[in-house]
N, C-alpha and C positions, 0 to 999 in steps of 0.2 A: 503493500499501500505506501502511496505517495505522502509526504508528508502533508499536503494540502488535505490529502483524502483525510487522513489519520485525524487531524485537527478539525474536518467536519461531523468525522463521526462524534468525537468527543463535544462538539458545538451541540449537536443534536440530542445527545443522551444528556448532556446539563440542560436544555432549554425544554426538553419534552420532559424529563422527569420533574424539574421545578413548576411547570405549570399544572402538572399531577398532583403536586403538593399544595398549590395553591388551591385547586377543586376540593382536595380534603383539607383544606386551612390547618394543613399541618407545616410545622417550620424545622424538621430534622435536615441536619447537613447533609448536602450532597457526596456521596464518595466513589470514586471509581476502582475502586483498587482490585472490586472484583468481577469488573467487566471484560467482556471480549469485546476489542477492538476491532476484531476483524471486520472486513466491509460485508462480509455474507456470512451466516450461521444456517445458511441452507445452500439447495441445489441453486444452480445461477443459470436463468434463460437468457434469451436475448430477443429484442425486436429492432426493426429494420436493419435485419444483418446485411452486409455487404452495403449499405447505402453509402455514398457519396454526397456529402453536403448534408443540408439541415432538413430535416423532416418531421412531421408533429409526431408526438407520443400520446397517445388516448387512451389508457387501460379503461375497460369498462368498469371492473370492480373498484379503480382507484377514484373515478369521481372527477379528473382532471384530465386537463391537455396542456403540452409545452411542447417548442420547439427544441429538439436536440440534434447534434450533429453525428453522423455516422452510425454504425452500430451501437446499439444501449442495451447494457449488462442489465436485468432486473436479477432482484435476488430480494433474501429475507434476511433480518438477524433479530435475535430475543432482545427483548429489553426490558430489566428486571425493574420493578416499582415496588419500592416498600410497601408492606401490609396490602399488596394487591396480587403478587406475583407477576408472570412474564406475559409482555404483552409483544405483540409482530410487528417489526417494522417490515415497510417495504420499500424496498430501493431501484431507483432507476438511475444509471450511471452511465455518462457517455466521454469522451475526451478528442480532443482536437486542438493542435498544433502545440502538445505540452499541457493545454488546461483543461481540467476536470468541470464537469457539469453535472450535479447531482439532485437527483429531488427524491425527497423521502415522507411519507406518511404515515400515520399509526393513529389506530383508534383505541380511546378511553373507554372503560366500561358504561360510563355515564356521562351526559352534558351540563359542560361550565355554564353558570347561568352568563348571559350578555354585559352583564353589570359587573362581571369578575375578567373579561376578556384582556383589558387594557392591563390591569392589575397583572396577570397571568404573563404579559409580553412583558411587562416591569422584571418582574420575578425571575423568567428566565436569561434577561440581559443581567440582571446584578449577580446570577448566581455563576453565569459564565466567568463575568468578571474576577470574581473572588474563588471562583475553583479553577483555573486553568491561565496560561500565558499570554491569553488572546488581549487586545486593546481594542477600545470601540472608537473610531476615526470622525464617524458622524452616523446618525440616526434620523430616522424621519417615518411616518404613519404614510400606508400607503392603500390604495384601492385596488380590489380584482373583481372588478362588477358593484356588486351591492357590498361585497365582505371587504373590511377592515382589518388589513394588517401592518405588521412591522419591518421596515428595511434596515438593515445596519451594513456598513462597511469595517470589516473588523480587520488587524493586522498581526500577526504571530512572526516574530523575527523579521527577515524580510519578505515573507507573504503576506498579499492583501487579497481579499474575498469579500464578495457581498453575500448576506445571507438574508433571507426573508423570511417570515413566518405566517401561517394564515390556521387561525384556531374558527373552525366549522361545526355548530355543534359538539360532538363528540372527537371530532377528528382534527389532527393537528398536522399541516402540512408545513415544511422545510424545504426551503430551496438555498442550493449553496452552490458559489462559482469563484474557480480561481480568477484575480483580475490582475495577475503579475507583480509588479513594482509599483503599478501606478495609482494615484489617486483617483484619476478622472477615469470613470468607467468606457472602458471598451466596448467597440460595437456591437461584438459576439455577445459580451454580457449583456447588454443591453437588449439584444432579440432572445436570447434563455430567458430573462426574467421579467419581461415586458409581454412575452408569450404564453404566459401563465394564466389559465382559465380553471376555475371550477365550474366542473360541468353538471352536478347534480348533489343535492344534500344526502 
């Protein structure tokens, strides 16, 4: 796994478990000591195999669509949540020009009240800062259709990347892509992030 992909996996674990902690109104510290940080915990499939250029990924069970380059690896990994058990993370990953584009989603056992969503995003960001070497360079509220999310430009050592998250009922979507060493969003990063659409609840 590349350093930027490992960072993406860690950020996803921190953000998703933090949000679930908010839903439980718990304040347990997050630990990665027992986490499997491999990208995929189960079998790996592909979509758009052998595809040249960018194409839409639109998994029916995922209830989202997004543009990704080339062959897209599809996999699953377990996500351990205290007092709940193991949830399943669904992962879509593509690489182009040495940069990775990753879409995750995970379903929680119950729906987070709408009034708690911004608090949940804040909790994910705060725990990410306190339990990793990541720095947030910028942050903004974003929209995908009627759904409100959060976008951050993050940095770890010399790597910079964009992180987006959308919490829709009981499902958390997280997008992550490598932006190289630049603070300016690249055209391909913009294409990936702006193409994301939630197709159903």
